[in-house]
C-alpha positions as a printed Julia matrix, in Angstrom:
245×3 Matrix{Float64}:
  63.75  287.47  93.44
  64.35  284.53  91.1
  62.33  282.19  93.28
  59.48  284.76  93.56
  59.25  285.11  89.78
  59.22  281.36  89.32
  56.39  281.08  91.83
  54.35  283.68  90.02
  54.85  281.84  86.74
  53.81  278.57  88.34
  50.63  280.12  89.74
  49.77  281.64  86.33
  50.27  278.33  84.54
  48.12  276.53  87.09
  45.34  279.04  86.7
  45.42  278.64  82.96
  45.24  274.86  83.2
  42.31  275.1   85.65
  40.5   277.47  83.27
  40.99  275.09  80.33
  39.75  272.18  82.38
  36.7   274.17  83.47
  35.75  275.02  79.88
  36.4   271.44  78.81
  33.96  270.09  81.39
  31.2   272.69  80.71
  28.21  271.64  78.54
  28.47  272.59  74.89
  26.23  275.28  73.43
  23.25  273.92  71.5
  24.44  276.03  68.57
  27.7   274.05  68.6
  26.07  270.69  69.23
  25.6   268.85  65.98
  23.3   266.29  67.62
  20.86  268.97  68.73
  20.83  270.49  65.26
  20.18  267.08  63.72
  17.23  266.46  66.05
  15.71  269.8   65.09
  16.04  268.99  61.4
  14.59  265.49  61.76
  11.64  266.62  63.88
   8.21  265.68  62.43
   6.41  268.59  60.71
   3.4   270.09  62.43
   0.17  268.91  60.77
  -2.04  271.7   59.36
  -5.73  270.98  58.74
  -6.57  271.3   55.02
 -10.02  271.27  53.42
 -10.96  267.97  51.78
 -10.68  267.88  47.99
 -13.8   269.2   46.25
 -15.87  266.5   44.59
 -16.84  267.19  40.96
 -20.56  267.97  40.49
 -22.85  265.13  39.48
 -26.05  265.05  37.41
 -29.3   265.26  39.38
 -31.74  265.35  36.44
 -31.45  264.58  32.72
 -33.89  265.81  30.06
 -33.97  264.76  26.4
 -35.16  266.59  23.3
 -35.38  265.56  19.66
 -31.68  266.09  18.92
 -29.95  266.98  22.19
 -29.96  266.35  25.93
 -29.24  268.45  29.0
 -28.62  267.79  32.68
 -28.81  269.73  35.93
 -25.7   269.26  38.03
 -25.46  269.21  41.81
 -23.88  272.69  41.76
 -27.07  274.1   40.13
 -25.45  274.53  36.71
 -26.38  272.88  33.39
 -24.56  270.81  30.79
 -25.93  270.09  27.29
 -24.7   267.9   24.42
 -25.84  266.64  21.02
 -27.24  268.48  18.01
 -27.11  272.26  18.12
 -28.44  273.62  14.84
 -31.16  275.52  16.73
 -28.98  276.55  19.68
 -30.14  273.69  21.89
 -26.8   273.57  23.73
 -27.06  277.22  24.78
 -23.36  277.91  24.26
 -23.85  280.79  21.81
 -23.11  278.7   18.72
 -24.81  276.26  16.37
 -22.04  273.66  16.51
 -23.05  270.27  17.83
 -20.92  268.61  20.49
 -20.53  265.14  21.97
 -18.75  266.8   24.9
 -21.16  268.42  27.41
 -21.22  272.19  27.0
 -22.1   274.64  29.79
 -24.7   277.33  29.08
 -24.17  280.54  31.03
 -26.82  279.9   33.67
 -26.6   279.27  37.43
 -28.94  278.74  40.34
 -30.98  276.21  38.36
 -33.75  274.48  40.32
 -35.53  272.68  37.46
 -34.95  271.99  33.79
 -37.22  270.93  30.92
 -36.54  270.26  27.26
 -38.86  270.43  24.26
 -38.16  269.34  20.71
 -35.29  271.75  20.09
 -35.1   274.01  23.14
 -34.54  273.95  26.9
 -35.85  276.09  29.76
 -34.53  276.42  33.3
 -36.34  277.54  36.44
 -33.93  279.62  38.53
 -33.71  280.1   42.27
 -35.19  283.61  41.96
 -38.38  282.07  40.45
 -37.62  283.4   36.97
 -37.24  281.35  33.77
 -34.59  281.37  31.05
 -34.72  279.44  27.78
 -32.51  278.73  24.77
 -32.9   277.0   21.41
 -35.78  277.07  18.9
 -38.39  278.87  20.94
 -38.32  282.65  20.83
 -40.46  285.15  22.67
 -42.46  286.58  19.78
 -39.47  288.14  18.0
 -36.56  285.76  17.74
 -37.27  282.19  16.64
 -33.89  280.95  17.83
 -32.04  281.73  21.04
 -28.39  280.65  20.95
 -27.8   281.44  24.64
 -30.02  281.52  27.75
 -32.41  284.48  27.7
 -35.0   285.45  30.3
 -38.64  284.8   29.46
 -40.09  288.34  29.49
 -42.6   288.99  32.25
 -42.41  285.42  33.57
 -41.83  285.8   37.33
 -42.85  284.12  40.57
 -42.87  280.69  38.92
 -43.37  277.4   40.75
 -43.22  274.84  37.88
 -42.12  274.73  34.25
 -43.15  272.47  31.34
 -42.05  271.73  27.78
 -44.49  270.34  25.21
 -43.31  269.99  21.62
 -42.24  273.45  20.53
 -43.86  275.26  23.46
 -42.84  276.08  27.02
 -45.23  276.81  29.89
 -44.99  277.83  33.52
 -47.28  277.73  36.53
 -47.0   280.82  38.7
 -46.99  280.48  42.48
 -50.24  282.43  42.44
 -51.75  279.77  40.16
 -51.88  281.25  36.65
 -50.55  279.27  33.68
 -48.61  281.05  30.92
 -47.18  279.53  27.71
 -44.94  280.78  24.9
 -43.29  279.6   21.72
 -45.39  277.38  19.43
 -48.77  278.32  20.94
 -51.92  280.01  19.69
 -53.56  283.2   20.94
 -55.04  281.28  23.91
 -51.67  279.88  24.88
 -52.57  276.36  23.72
 -49.83  274.24  22.21
 -49.82  274.04  18.38
 -47.65  272.54  15.67
 -47.7   275.61  13.44
 -44.14  276.78  14.15
 -45.33  279.9   15.98
 -43.1   282.01  18.22
 -45.53  283.73  20.57
 -44.5   285.81  23.53
 -45.61  284.53  26.98
 -49.4   284.25  26.83
 -51.83  283.58  29.73
 -53.89  280.41  29.33
 -57.56  280.95  30.34
 -59.45  278.14  32.05
 -56.39  276.51  33.64
 -54.79  277.24  37.01
 -52.48  275.56  39.53
 -51.32  273.13  36.83
 -48.96  270.4   38.02
 -48.95  268.16  34.9
 -49.32  269.36  31.31
 -49.67  267.87  27.81
 -50.67  269.35  24.45
 -54.43  268.87  25.06
 -54.69  268.04  28.77
 -53.66  269.24  32.21
 -53.85  268.02  35.8
 -54.18  270.59  38.59
 -53.08  270.52  42.22
 -56.38  268.83  43.16
 -55.36  266.06  40.68
 -58.38  266.77  38.45
 -57.89  266.18  34.71
 -58.97  268.85  32.21
 -58.91  268.38  28.44
 -59.54  270.51  25.33
 -59.57  270.27  21.55
 -57.69  272.49  19.1
 -59.24  275.92  19.47
 -61.51  274.77  22.3
 -61.63  275.76  25.96
 -60.39  273.47  28.75
 -63.12  271.38  30.38
 -62.72  269.58  33.7
 -63.45  265.85  33.49
 -64.74  263.42  36.08
 -61.28  261.87  36.32
 -59.59  262.62  39.65
 -56.55  261.35  41.57
 -54.39  261.65  38.42
 -50.7   261.26  39.23
 -49.17  260.95  35.74
 -50.07  262.39  32.33
 -48.86  261.55  28.84
 -50.03  262.28  25.31
 -49.21  260.94  21.86
 -52.34  261.22  19.74
 -54.66  261.33  22.75
 -53.98  262.21  26.41
 -53.83  259.42  28.99
 -53.55  259.5   32.81
């Protein structure tokens, strides 16, 4: 019986040694393998596509008045700077600024500036203005305000203290410092938008002259009616004391 027990013990010890050797030779678990963990930590991150940084808007047109200037930006907004005693900057105040201020207007397709006001043609073919202009009631607009009844507009103009617009249908309408016929004056008037008889499809405009889409020049005197001249093929128009093309 003593030899049998010793044999059993020997077999048990051998089995235990074989089991330890088996576990010692088996591959280690990745969770226990420091090298595998290190590789996972050092692995390069997966690249994720990101949108490119947005470029700041740039000026596409600059217009200059008597005391201030404005610009259309590439995002169809406006910035104005300079004197502001008539609301030319359109920021709701009368404080001048050397830093460009942003009037509350968007979708701007064109911009003009008179002596102390600015007007913008919007992408819905309407017009807003600010500054010393008025629509027959207010003589000063501190923030952009829609020109009443002015719709379906193709072009806008600024001449002195007056603003004008050519409708897509052809009619010309002016407001601000104009007379009862819509002609530009220097009387400090503040007329509401007024149709201008005798002129249509205007593409260039001055205080006493206009060029239509056929490039024909028409002129008039203070209080007189527009008369077409023999001058054609006009491509530019300017006026100081007299109009020139």
